[in-house]
Biopython code that builds the backbone (N, CA, C, O; Angstrom):
import numpy as np
from Bio.PDB.StructureBuilder import StructureBuilder

atoms = [
    (1, "ALA", "N", (0.876, -1.191, 0.035)),
    (1, "ALA", "CA", (-0.002, 0.013, 0.029)),
    (1, "ALA", "C", (0.899, 1.254, 0.001)),
    (1, "ALA", "O", (2.004, 1.271, 0.544)),
    (2, "ASP", "N", (0.380, 2.268, -0.645)),
    (2, "ASP", "CA", (1.129, 3.490, -0.690)),
    (2, "ASP", "C", (0.883, 4.439, 0.529)),
    (2, "ASP", "O", (1.710, 5.282, 0.877)),
    (3, "CYS", "N", (-0.310, 4.238, 1.147)),
    (3, "CYS", "CA", (-0.636, 5.072, 2.321)),
    (3, "CYS", "C", (-1.930, 4.432, 2.999)),
    (3, "CYS", "O", (-2.774, 3.821, 2.343)),
    (4, "LEU", "N", (-1.995, 4.611, 4.231)),
    (4, "LEU", "CA", (-3.206, 4.240, 5.003)),
    (4, "LEU", "C", (-3.918, 5.519, 5.290)),
    (4, "LEU", "O", (-3.367, 6.510, 5.769)),
    (5, "LEU", "N", (-5.305, 5.426, 4.935)),
    (5, "LEU", "CA", (-6.171, 6.662, 5.276)),
    (5, "LEU", "C", (-7.100, 6.048, 6.421)),
    (5, "LEU", "O", (-7.750, 5.015, 6.260)),
    (6, "ASN", "N", (-7.087, 6.766, 7.541)),
    (6, "ASN", "CA", (-7.960, 6.463, 8.675)),
    (6, "ASN", "C", (-8.888, 7.594, 8.986)),
    (6, "ASN", "O", (-8.518, 8.515, 9.715)),
    (7, "PRO", "N", (-10.154, 7.552, 8.423)),
    (7, "PRO", "CA", (-11.088, 8.677, 8.699)),
    (7, "PRO", "C", (-11.914, 8.594, 9.946)),
    (7, "PRO", "O", (-12.990, 9.186, 10.032)),
    (8, "SER", "N", (-11.406, 7.848, 10.935)),
    (8, "SER", "CA", (-12.183, 7.670, 12.220)),
    (8, "SER", "C", (-12.809, 8.884, 12.709)),
    (8, "SER", "O", (-12.260, 9.967, 12.503)),
    (9, "THR", "N", (-13.944, 8.801, 13.359)),
    (9, "THR", "CA", (-14.537, 9.942, 14.122)),
    (9, "THR", "C", (-14.328, 9.663, 15.550)),
    (9, "THR", "O", (-14.285, 10.620, 16.323)),
    (10, "VAL", "N", (-14.178, 8.337, 16.038)),
    (10, "VAL", "CA", (-13.964, 7.968, 17.402)),
    (10, "VAL", "C", (-13.034, 6.731, 17.383)),
    (10, "VAL", "O", (-13.343, 5.706, 16.776)),
    (11, "ASP", "N", (-11.939, 6.868, 18.040)),
    (11, "ASP", "CA", (-11.048, 5.784, 18.163)),
    (11, "ASP", "C", (-9.923, 5.998, 19.201)),
    (11, "ASP", "O", (-9.449, 7.129, 19.308)),
    (12, "ASN", "N", (-9.486, 5.036, 19.936)),
    (12, "ASN", "CA", (-8.481, 5.343, 20.935)),
    (12, "ASN", "C", (-7.097, 4.933, 20.425)),
    (12, "ASN", "O", (-6.145, 5.712, 20.474)),
    (13, "MET", "N", (-7.010, 3.713, 19.944)),
    (13, "MET", "CA", (-5.659, 3.259, 19.476)),
    (13, "MET", "C", (-5.952, 2.242, 18.349)),
    (13, "MET", "O", (-5.972, 1.038, 18.604)),
    (14, "PRO", "N", (-6.171, 2.699, 17.150)),
    (14, "PRO", "CA", (-6.471, 1.813, 16.099)),
    (14, "PRO", "C", (-5.253, 0.856, 15.745)),
    (14, "PRO", "O", (-4.160, 1.324, 15.426)),
    (15, "ILE", "N", (-5.481, -0.407, 15.813)),
    (15, "ILE", "CA", (-4.516, -1.364, 15.413)),
    (15, "ILE", "C", (-4.016, -1.236, 13.925)),
    (15, "ILE", "O", (-2.882, -1.511, 13.535)),
    (16, "SER", "N", (-5.055, -0.773, 13.169)),
    (16, "SER", "CA", (-4.632, -0.633, 11.727)),
    (16, "SER", "C", (-3.426, 0.391, 11.542)),
    (16, "SER", "O", (-2.594, 0.244, 10.647)),
    (17, "ILE", "N", (-3.397, 1.429, 12.447)),
    (17, "ILE", "CA", (-2.340, 2.364, 12.321)),
    (17, "ILE", "C", (-0.993, 1.688, 12.758)),
    (17, "ILE", "O", (0.042, 1.857, 12.114)),
    (18, "LEU", "N", (-1.059, 0.942, 13.846)),
    (18, "LEU", "CA", (0.201, 0.289, 14.249)),
    (18, "LEU", "C", (0.627, -0.735, 13.170)),
    (18, "LEU", "O", (1.824, -0.896, 12.931)),
    (19, "GLU", "N", (-0.298, -1.406, 12.536)),
    (19, "GLU", "CA", (0.030, -2.343, 11.451)),
    (19, "GLU", "C", (0.761, -1.606, 10.307)),
    (19, "GLU", "O", (1.786, -2.050, 9.790)),
    (20, "ALA", "N", (0.168, -0.460, 9.950)),
    (20, "ALA", "CA", (0.738, 0.364, 8.922)),
    (20, "ALA", "C", (2.124, 0.808, 9.288)),
    (20, "ALA", "O", (3.053, 0.695, 8.489)),
    (21, "PHE", "N", (2.273, 1.327, 10.521)),
    (21, "PHE", "CA", (3.627, 1.676, 10.901)),
    (21, "PHE", "C", (4.675, 0.523, 10.776)),
    (21, "PHE", "O", (5.773, 0.700, 10.248)),
    (22, "ALA", "N", (4.291, -0.587, 11.263)),
    (22, "ALA", "CA", (5.089, -1.752, 11.235)),
    (22, "ALA", "C", (5.439, -2.253, 9.800)),
    (22, "ALA", "O", (6.478, -2.863, 9.551)),
    (23, "SER", "N", (4.514, -1.953, 8.905)),
    (23, "SER", "CA", (4.724, -2.398, 7.542)),
    (23, "SER", "C", (5.393, -1.350, 6.744)),
    (23, "SER", "O", (5.607, -1.567, 5.552)),
    (24, "GLY", "N", (5.760, -0.175, 7.319)),
    (24, "GLY", "CA", (6.366, 0.880, 6.612)),
    (24, "GLY", "C", (5.463, 1.632, 5.678)),
    (24, "GLY", "O", (5.909, 2.189, 4.675)),
    (25, "VAL", "N", (4.196, 1.648, 6.006)),
    (25, "VAL", "CA", (3.150, 2.417, 5.118)),
    (25, "VAL", "C", (2.813, 3.773, 5.829)),
    (25, "VAL", "O", (2.429, 3.827, 6.997)),
    (26, "PRO", "N", (2.983, 4.803, 5.061)),
    (26, "PRO", "CA", (2.628, 6.127, 5.756)),
    (26, "PRO", "C", (1.142, 6.253, 6.100)),
    (26, "PRO", "O", (0.271, 5.626, 5.498)),
    (27, "VAL", "N", (0.912, 7.087, 7.090)),
    (27, "VAL", "CA", (-0.494, 7.121, 7.608)),
    (27, "VAL", "C", (-0.913, 8.593, 7.552)),
    (27, "VAL", "O", (-0.206, 9.529, 7.926)),
    (28, "VAL", "N", (-2.172, 8.688, 7.029)),
    (28, "VAL", "CA", (-2.895, 9.970, 7.193)),
    (28, "VAL", "C", (-4.217, 9.645, 7.903)),
    (28, "VAL", "O", (-5.022, 8.833, 7.448)),
    (29, "SER", "N", (-4.406, 10.371, 9.117)),
    (29, "SER", "CA", (-5.561, 9.975, 9.924)),
    (29, "SER", "C", (-6.149, 11.270, 10.465)),
    (29, "SER", "O", (-5.542, 12.340, 10.433)),
    (30, "THR", "N", (-7.376, 11.103, 10.967)),
    (30, "THR", "CA", (-8.017, 12.141, 11.692)),
    (30, "THR", "C", (-7.376, 12.161, 13.128)),
    (30, "THR", "O", (-6.665, 11.242, 13.535)),
    (31, "CYS", "N", (-7.664, 13.210, 13.815)),
    (31, "CYS", "CA", (-7.109, 13.419, 15.142)),
    (31, "CYS", "C", (-8.073, 12.928, 16.210)),
    (31, "CYS", "O", (-8.099, 13.487, 17.306)),
    (32, "ALA", "N", (-8.855, 11.915, 15.929)),
    (32, "ALA", "CA", (-9.826, 11.367, 16.855)),
    (32, "ALA", "C", (-9.201, 10.642, 18.060)),
    (32, "ALA", "O", (-8.252, 9.876, 17.893)),
    (33, "GLY", "N", (-9.694, 10.864, 19.189)),
    (33, "GLY", "CA", (-9.452, 10.037, 20.312)),
    (33, "GLY", "C", (-7.980, 10.105, 20.677)),
    (33, "GLY", "O", (-7.397, 11.184, 20.783)),
    (34, "GLY", "N", (-7.412, 8.968, 20.860)),
    (34, "GLY", "CA", (-6.020, 8.823, 21.260)),
    (34, "GLY", "C", (-5.056, 8.779, 20.076)),
    (34, "GLY", "O", (-3.857, 8.580, 20.267)),
    (35, "ILE", "N", (-5.568, 8.965, 18.845)),
    (35, "ILE", "CA", (-4.707, 8.944, 17.721)),
    (35, "ILE", "C", (-3.535, 9.878, 17.737)),
    (35, "ILE", "O", (-2.436, 9.484, 17.347)),
    (36, "PRO", "N", (-3.723, 11.092, 18.169)),
    (36, "PRO", "CA", (-2.643, 12.080, 18.273)),
    (36, "PRO", "C", (-1.514, 11.621, 19.233)),
    (36, "PRO", "O", (-0.387, 12.110, 19.152)),
    (37, "ASP", "N", (-1.832, 10.697, 20.118)),
    (37, "ASP", "CA", (-0.823, 10.162, 21.029)),
    (37, "ASP", "C", (0.016, 9.124, 20.216)),
    (37, "ASP", "O", (1.149, 8.849, 20.609)),
    (38, "MET", "N", (-0.454, 8.592, 19.196)),
    (38, "MET", "CA", (0.271, 7.605, 18.356)),
    (38, "MET", "C", (1.066, 8.220, 17.260)),
    (38, "MET", "O", (2.131, 7.716, 16.904)),
    (39, "ILE", "N", (0.583, 9.284, 16.719)),
    (39, "ILE", "CA", (1.110, 9.961, 15.512)),
    (39, "ILE", "C", (1.697, 11.292, 15.852)),
    (39, "ILE", "O", (0.984, 12.141, 16.386)),
    (40, "GLU", "N", (2.904, 11.519, 15.588)),
    (40, "GLU", "CA", (3.465, 12.827, 15.786)),
    (40, "GLU", "C", (3.331, 13.559, 14.512)),
    (40, "GLU", "O", (3.972, 13.192, 13.526)),
    (41, "GLN", "N", (2.524, 14.586, 14.474)),
    (41, "GLN", "CA", (2.118, 15.306, 13.236)),
    (41, "GLN", "C", (3.432, 15.711, 12.462)),
    (41, "GLN", "O", (4.377, 16.323, 12.961)),
    (42, "GLY", "N", (3.334, 15.271, 11.165)),
    (42, "GLY", "CA", (4.360, 15.650, 10.224)),
    (42, "GLY", "C", (5.668, 14.854, 10.334)),
    (42, "GLY", "O", (6.597, 15.032, 9.546)),
    (43, "VAL", "N", (5.706, 13.954, 11.362)),
    (43, "VAL", "CA", (6.877, 13.094, 11.525)),
    (43, "VAL", "C", (6.614, 11.634, 11.317)),
    (43, "VAL", "O", (7.212, 10.982, 10.461)),
    (44, "SER", "N", (5.652, 11.106, 12.166)),
    (44, "SER", "CA", (5.240, 9.683, 11.983)),
    (44, "SER", "C", (4.030, 9.538, 11.186)),
    (44, "SER", "O", (3.683, 8.422, 10.802)),
    (45, "GLY", "N", (3.341, 10.621, 10.901)),
    (45, "GLY", "CA", (2.026, 10.532, 10.081)),
    (45, "GLY", "C", (1.551, 12.018, 9.962)),
    (45, "GLY", "O", (2.170, 12.974, 10.428)),
    (46, "LEU", "N", (0.412, 12.083, 9.301)),
    (46, "LEU", "CA", (-0.219, 13.348, 9.029)),
    (46, "LEU", "C", (-1.641, 13.324, 9.621)),
    (46, "LEU", "O", (-2.424, 12.432, 9.293)),
    (47, "LEU", "N", (-1.983, 14.290, 10.487)),
    (47, "LEU", "CA", (-3.264, 14.304, 11.115)),
    (47, "LEU", "C", (-4.166, 15.484, 10.455)),
    (47, "LEU", "O", (-3.678, 16.567, 10.129)),
    (48, "VAL", "N", (-5.445, 15.174, 10.305)),
    (48, "VAL", "CA", (-6.428, 16.146, 9.847)),
    (48, "VAL", "C", (-7.553, 16.196, 10.809)),
    (48, "VAL", "O", (-7.774, 15.256, 11.572)),
    (49, "PRO", "N", (-8.294, 17.311, 10.788)),
    (49, "PRO", "CA", (-9.446, 17.419, 11.658)),
    (49, "PRO", "C", (-10.549, 16.356, 11.253)),
    (49, "PRO", "O", (-10.699, 16.007, 10.082)),
    (50, "ILE", "N", (-11.318, 15.858, 12.311)),
    (50, "ILE", "CA", (-12.349, 14.927, 12.151)),
    (50, "ILE", "C", (-13.358, 15.503, 11.074)),
    (50, "ILE", "O", (-13.760, 16.662, 11.175)),
    (51, "GLY", "N", (-13.723, 14.752, 10.138)),
    (51, "GLY", "CA", (-14.696, 15.092, 9.142)),
    (51, "GLY", "C", (-14.182, 16.092, 8.000)),
    (51, "GLY", "O", (-14.955, 16.551, 7.160)),
    (52, "ASP", "N", (-12.948, 16.365, 8.032)),
    (52, "ASP", "CA", (-12.437, 17.232, 7.011)),
    (52, "ASP", "C", (-11.839, 16.436, 5.889)),
    (52, "ASP", "O", (-10.633, 16.202, 5.810)),
    (53, "HIS", "N", (-12.814, 15.996, 4.954)),
    (53, "HIS", "CA", (-12.379, 15.105, 3.849)),
    (53, "HIS", "C", (-11.471, 15.800, 2.850)),
    (53, "HIS", "O", (-10.646, 15.149, 2.209)),
    (54, "GLU", "N", (-11.609, 17.096, 2.707)),
    (54, "GLU", "CA", (-10.725, 17.790, 1.818)),
    (54, "GLU", "C", (-9.344, 17.839, 2.292)),
    (54, "GLU", "O", (-8.411, 17.693, 1.502)),
    (55, "ALA", "N", (-9.155, 18.047, 3.604)),
    (55, "ALA", "CA", (-7.774, 17.984, 4.145)),
    (55, "ALA", "C", (-7.193, 16.582, 4.088)),
    (55, "ALA", "O", (-5.991, 16.429, 3.870)),
    (56, "MET", "N", (-7.985, 15.588, 4.273)),
    (56, "MET", "CA", (-7.567, 14.233, 4.138)),
    (56, "MET", "C", (-7.079, 13.964, 2.712)),
    (56, "MET", "O", (-6.029, 13.345, 2.541)),
    (57, "ALA", "N", (-7.781, 14.393, 1.724)),
    (57, "ALA", "CA", (-7.425, 14.236, 0.363)),
    (57, "ALA", "C", (-6.164, 15.032, -0.040)),
    (57, "ALA", "O", (-5.355, 14.553, -0.835)),
    (58, "ARG", "N", (-6.008, 16.219, 0.503)),
    (58, "ARG", "CA", (-4.857, 17.112, 0.280)),
    (58, "ARG", "C", (-3.610, 16.342, 0.906)),
    (58, "ARG", "O", (-2.574, 16.265, 0.246)),
    (59, "GLU", "N", (-3.697, 15.778, 2.162)),
    (59, "GLU", "CA", (-2.568, 15.142, 2.724)),
    (59, "GLU", "C", (-2.210, 13.845, 2.062)),
    (59, "GLU", "O", (-1.037, 13.475, 2.015)),
    (60, "LEU", "N", (-3.217, 13.132, 1.540)),
    (60, "LEU", "CA", (-3.042, 11.919, 0.717)),
    (60, "LEU", "C", (-2.191, 12.260, -0.509)),
    (60, "LEU", "O", (-1.218, 11.580, -0.835)),
    (61, "LEU", "N", (-2.608, 13.363, -1.181)),
    (61, "LEU", "CA", (-1.890, 13.709, -2.385)),
    (61, "LEU", "C", (-0.418, 14.160, -2.049)),
    (61, "LEU", "O", (0.523, 13.904, -2.799)),
    (62, "ARG", "N", (-0.301, 14.793, -0.963)),
    (62, "ARG", "CA", (1.087, 15.145, -0.519)),
    (62, "ARG", "C", (1.984, 13.880, -0.416)),
    (62, "ARG", "O", (3.109, 13.847, -0.916)),
    (63, "VAL", "N", (1.432, 12.853, 0.252)),
    (63, "VAL", "CA", (2.207, 11.703, 0.543)),
    (63, "VAL", "C", (2.505, 10.977, -0.875)),
    (63, "VAL", "O", (3.606, 10.469, -1.091)),
    (64, "LEU", "N", (1.552, 10.960, -1.741)),
    (64, "LEU", "CA", (1.693, 10.295, -3.049)),
    (64, "LEU", "C", (2.616, 10.994, -3.993)),
    (64, "LEU", "O", (3.239, 10.357, -4.842)),
    (65, "GLN", "N", (2.726, 12.358, -3.858)),
    (65, "GLN", "CA", (3.443, 13.180, -4.734)),
    (65, "GLN", "C", (4.899, 13.589, -4.257)),
    (65, "GLN", "O", (5.752, 14.034, -5.025)),
    (66, "ASP", "N", (5.074, 13.395, -2.960)),
    (66, "ASP", "CA", (6.324, 13.827, -2.290)),
    (66, "ASP", "C", (7.086, 12.562, -1.728)),
    (66, "ASP", "O", (6.886, 12.140, -0.588)),
    (67, "ALA", "N", (7.943, 12.011, -2.586)),
    (67, "ALA", "CA", (8.752, 10.857, -2.245)),
    (67, "ALA", "C", (9.554, 11.018, -0.838)),
    (67, "ALA", "O", (9.646, 10.119, -0.003)),
    (68, "SER", "N", (10.059, 12.178, -0.733)),
    (68, "SER", "CA", (10.899, 12.470, 0.534)),
    (68, "SER", "C", (9.975, 12.518, 1.741)),
    (68, "SER", "O", (10.349, 12.061, 2.821)),
    (69, "LEU", "N", (8.850, 13.029, 1.586)),
    (69, "LEU", "CA", (7.902, 13.054, 2.775)),
    (69, "LEU", "C", (7.442, 11.627, 3.056)),
    (69, "LEU", "O", (7.455, 11.225, 4.220)),
    (70, "ALA", "N", (7.050, 10.862, 2.092)),
    (70, "ALA", "CA", (6.675, 9.530, 2.215)),
    (70, "ALA", "C", (7.726, 8.735, 2.955)),
    (70, "ALA", "O", (7.440, 8.048, 3.935)),
    (71, "ALA", "N", (9.019, 8.849, 2.437)),
    (71, "ALA", "CA", (10.138, 8.052, 3.003)),
    (71, "ALA", "C", (10.356, 8.348, 4.509)),
    (71, "ALA", "O", (10.608, 7.457, 5.321)),
    (72, "GLY", "N", (10.231, 9.768, 4.854)),
    (72, "GLY", "CA", (10.369, 10.126, 6.221)),
    (72, "GLY", "C", (9.304, 9.573, 7.099)),
    (72, "GLY", "O", (9.587, 9.140, 8.217)),
    (73, "LEU", "N", (8.088, 9.571, 6.633)),
    (73, "LEU", "CA", (6.949, 9.077, 7.303)),
    (73, "LEU", "C", (7.030, 7.591, 7.517)),
    (73, "LEU", "O", (6.616, 7.107, 8.571)),
    (74, "ARG", "N", (7.566, 6.812, 6.522)),
    (74, "ARG", "CA", (7.781, 5.420, 6.658)),
    (74, "ARG", "C", (8.815, 5.166, 7.739)),
    (74, "ARG", "O", (8.562, 4.332, 8.608)),
    (75, "GLN", "N", (9.963, 5.829, 7.743)),
    (75, "GLN", "CA", (11.033, 5.580, 8.661)),
    (75, "GLN", "C", (10.521, 5.846, 10.107)),
    (75, "GLN", "O", (10.714, 5.039, 11.016)),
    (76, "ALA", "N", (9.851, 7.038, 10.272)),
    (76, "ALA", "CA", (9.322, 7.377, 11.610)),
    (76, "ALA", "C", (8.310, 6.421, 12.057)),
    (76, "ALA", "O", (8.266, 6.084, 13.240)),
    (77, "GLY", "N", (7.448, 5.938, 11.139)),
    (77, "GLY", "CA", (6.438, 4.984, 11.522)),
    (77, "GLY", "C", (6.992, 3.661, 11.927)),
    (77, "GLY", "O", (6.426, 2.994, 12.794)),
    (78, "LEU", "N", (8.054, 3.265, 11.347)),
    (78, "LEU", "CA", (8.713, 1.998, 11.760)),
    (78, "LEU", "C", (9.257, 2.144, 13.163)),
    (78, "LEU", "O", (9.133, 1.225, 13.973)),
    (79, "ARG", "N", (9.879, 3.321, 13.476)),
    (79, "ARG", "CA", (10.369, 3.520, 14.801)),
    (79, "ARG", "C", (9.205, 3.665, 15.824)),
    (79, "ARG", "O", (9.350, 3.255, 16.976)),
    (80, "GLN", "N", (8.081, 4.234, 15.415)),
    (80, "GLN", "CA", (6.959, 4.332, 16.304)),
    (80, "GLN", "C", (6.378, 2.945, 16.617)),
    (80, "GLN", "O", (5.984, 2.642, 17.744)),
    (81, "ALA", "N", (6.346, 2.135, 15.580)),
    (81, "ALA", "CA", (5.771, 0.729, 15.765)),
    (81, "ALA", "C", (6.700, 0.066, 16.923)),
    (81, "ALA", "O", (6.186, -0.682, 17.754)),
    (82, "GLU", "N", (7.910, 0.330, 16.944)),
    (82, "GLU", "CA", (8.811, -0.281, 18.057)),
    (82, "GLU", "C", (8.307, 0.093, 19.426)),
    (82, "GLU", "O", (8.277, -0.736, 20.336)),
    (83, "ARG", "N", (7.907, 1.348, 19.575)),
    (83, "ARG", "CA", (7.374, 1.812, 20.896)),
    (83, "ARG", "C", (6.202, 1.010, 21.346)),
    (83, "ARG", "O", (6.021, 0.819, 22.548)),
    (84, "PHE", "N", (5.428, 0.550, 20.475)),
    (84, "PHE", "CA", (4.194, -0.180, 20.817)),
    (84, "PHE", "C", (4.323, -1.721, 20.722)),
    (84, "PHE", "O", (3.345, -2.441, 20.926)),
    (85, "ALA", "N", (5.547, -2.219, 20.410)),
    (85, "ALA", "CA", (5.735, -3.733, 20.324)),
    (85, "ALA", "C", (5.490, -4.357, 21.596)),
    (85, "ALA", "O", (5.770, -3.794, 22.655)),
    (86, "TRP", "N", (4.947, -5.564, 21.524)),
    (86, "TRP", "CA", (4.610, -6.304, 22.728)),
    (86, "TRP", "C", (5.850, -6.533, 23.642)),
    (86, "TRP", "O", (5.750, -6.514, 24.868)),
    (87, "THR", "N", (6.954, -6.736, 23.028)),
    (87, "THR", "CA", (8.217, -6.914, 23.818)),
    (87, "THR", "C", (8.541, -5.721, 24.693)),
    (87, "THR", "O", (9.181, -5.871, 25.734)),
    (88, "ARG", "N", (8.099, -4.511, 24.279)),
    (88, "ARG", "CA", (8.315, -3.290, 25.060)),
    (88, "ARG", "C", (7.138, -2.939, 26.035)),
    (88, "ARG", "O", (7.376, -2.400, 27.116)),
    (89, "VAL", "N", (5.942, -3.233, 25.660)),
    (89, "VAL", "CA", (4.829, -2.783, 26.573)),
    (89, "VAL", "C", (4.483, -3.957, 27.537)),
    (89, "VAL", "O", (3.830, -3.692, 28.545)),
    (90, "ARG", "N", (4.854, -5.161, 27.309)),
    (90, "ARG", "CA", (4.494, -6.335, 28.145)),
    (90, "ARG", "C", (4.828, -6.012, 29.579)),
    (90, "ARG", "O", (3.959, -6.188, 30.433)),
    (91, "ALA", "N", (6.001, -5.560, 29.907)),
    (91, "ALA", "CA", (6.335, -5.229, 31.301)),
    (91, "ALA", "C", (5.518, -4.081, 31.922)),
    (91, "ALA", "O", (5.267, -4.055, 33.127)),
    (92, "GLN", "N", (5.118, -3.150, 31.075)),
    (92, "GLN", "CA", (4.239, -2.088, 31.588)),
    (92, "GLN", "C", (2.935, -2.618, 31.986)),
    (92, "GLN", "O", (2.404, -2.268, 33.040)),
    (93, "TRP", "N", (2.376, -3.497, 31.132)),
    (93, "TRP", "CA", (1.058, -4.104, 31.398)),
    (93, "TRP", "C", (1.126, -4.931, 32.663)),
    (93, "TRP", "O", (0.272, -4.806, 33.540)),
    (94, "LEU", "N", (2.170, -5.801, 32.762)),
    (94, "LEU", "CA", (2.268, -6.631, 33.986)),
    (94, "LEU", "C", (2.412, -5.768, 35.266)),
    (94, "LEU", "O", (1.810, -6.036, 36.306)),
    (95, "ASP", "N", (3.242, -4.727, 35.122)),
    (95, "ASP", "CA", (3.313, -3.850, 36.352)),
    (95, "ASP", "C", (1.984, -3.264, 36.755)),
    (95, "ASP", "O", (1.680, -3.179, 37.945)),
    (96, "THR", "N", (1.115, -2.822, 35.702)),
    (96, "THR", "CA", (-0.161, -2.238, 36.040)),
    (96, "THR", "C", (-1.042, -3.266, 36.603)),
    (96, "THR", "O", (-1.737, -2.993, 37.582)),
    (97, "TYR", "N", (-1.069, -4.542, 36.010)),
    (97, "TYR", "CA", (-1.933, -5.520, 36.718)),
    (97, "TYR", "C", (-1.533, -5.812, 38.124)),
    (97, "TYR", "O", (-2.370, -5.914, 39.021)),
    (98, "ARG", "N", (-0.228, -5.948, 38.317)),
    (98, "ARG", "CA", (0.286, -6.297, 39.673)),
    (98, "ARG", "C", (-0.077, -5.156, 40.643)),
    (98, "ARG", "O", (-0.415, -5.434, 41.793)),
    (99, "ARG", "N", (-0.019, -3.896, 40.220)),
    (99, "ARG", "CA", (-0.258, -2.729, 41.066)),
    (99, "ARG", "C", (-1.761, -2.759, 41.418)),
    (99, "ARG", "O", (-2.145, -2.558, 42.571)),
    (100, "VAL", "N", (-2.629, -3.024, 40.357)),
    (100, "VAL", "CA", (-4.032, -3.016, 40.669)),
    (100, "VAL", "C", (-4.444, -4.198, 41.532)),
    (100, "VAL", "O", (-5.307, -4.093, 42.404)),
    (101, "ALA", "N", (-3.799, -5.325, 41.261)),
    (101, "ALA", "CA", (-4.082, -6.510, 42.133)),
    (101, "ALA", "C", (-3.705, -6.284, 43.557)),
    (101, "ALA", "O", (-4.434, -6.631, 44.486)),
    (102, "GLY", "N", (-2.478, -5.659, 43.723)),
    (102, "GLY", "CA", (-2.079, -5.314, 45.105)),
    (102, "GLY", "C", (-2.961, -4.339, 45.803)),
    (102, "GLY", "O", (-3.179, -4.469, 47.008)),
    (103, "GLU", "N", (-3.487, -3.353, 45.097)),
    (103, "GLU", "CA", (-4.358, -2.418, 45.657)),
    (103, "GLU", "C", (-5.674, -3.077, 46.076)),
    (103, "GLU", "O", (-6.234, -2.694, 47.103)),
    (104, "ARG", "N", (-6.137, -3.952, 45.400)),
    (104, "ARG", "CA", (-7.389, -4.673, 45.701)),
    (104, "ARG", "C", (-7.154, -5.573, 46.982)),
    (104, "ARG", "O", (-8.044, -5.679, 47.827)),
    (105, "ARG", "N", (-5.988, -6.194, 47.102)),
    (105, "ARG", "CA", (-5.724, -7.040, 48.316)),
    (105, "ARG", "C", (-5.603, -6.101, 49.550)),
    (105, "ARG", "O", (-6.026, -6.467, 50.646)),
    (106, "GLU", "N", (-5.025, -4.894, 49.361)),
    (106, "GLU", "CA", (-4.893, -4.050, 50.565)),
    (106, "GLU", "C", (-6.178, -3.387, 50.968)),
    (106, "GLU", "O", (-6.267, -2.992, 52.131)),
    (107, "SER", "N", (-7.145, -3.227, 50.173)),
    (107, "SER", "CA", (-8.418, -2.511, 50.531)),
    (107, "SER", "C", (-9.436, -3.449, 51.143)),
    (107, "SER", "O", (-10.536, -3.022, 51.494)),
]
sb = StructureBuilder()
sb.init_structure("model")
sb.init_model(0)
sb.init_chain("A")
sb.init_seg("    ")
for serial, (resi, resn, name, xyz) in enumerate(atoms, 1):
    if name == "N":
        sb.init_residue(resn, " ", resi, " ")
    sb.init_atom(name, np.array(xyz, "f"), 0.0, 1.0, " ", f" {name:<3s}", serial, name[0])
structure = sb.get_structure()
């Protein structure tokens, strides 16, 4: 794929964006929910306002017409995918579960 378009109006952390990052596919997405926490504007992807189809089309054309931009988004997306890799977040999840379980035992 040349680009992933994500026109979500509500979404916290779309797996499709992580899959695109991991596959080296540039991402153009709305800024719904937690998506701006995943995408650094202009670095690992391009964000547009929710419902602004014209902005999404413009950003898609930028990615398709600017090889340098697309290459930069691909590289940054690959790095971003590493941040969310199971091997990196597993310990964070386990610590959270242990902390919550410990709090329940203490109360």
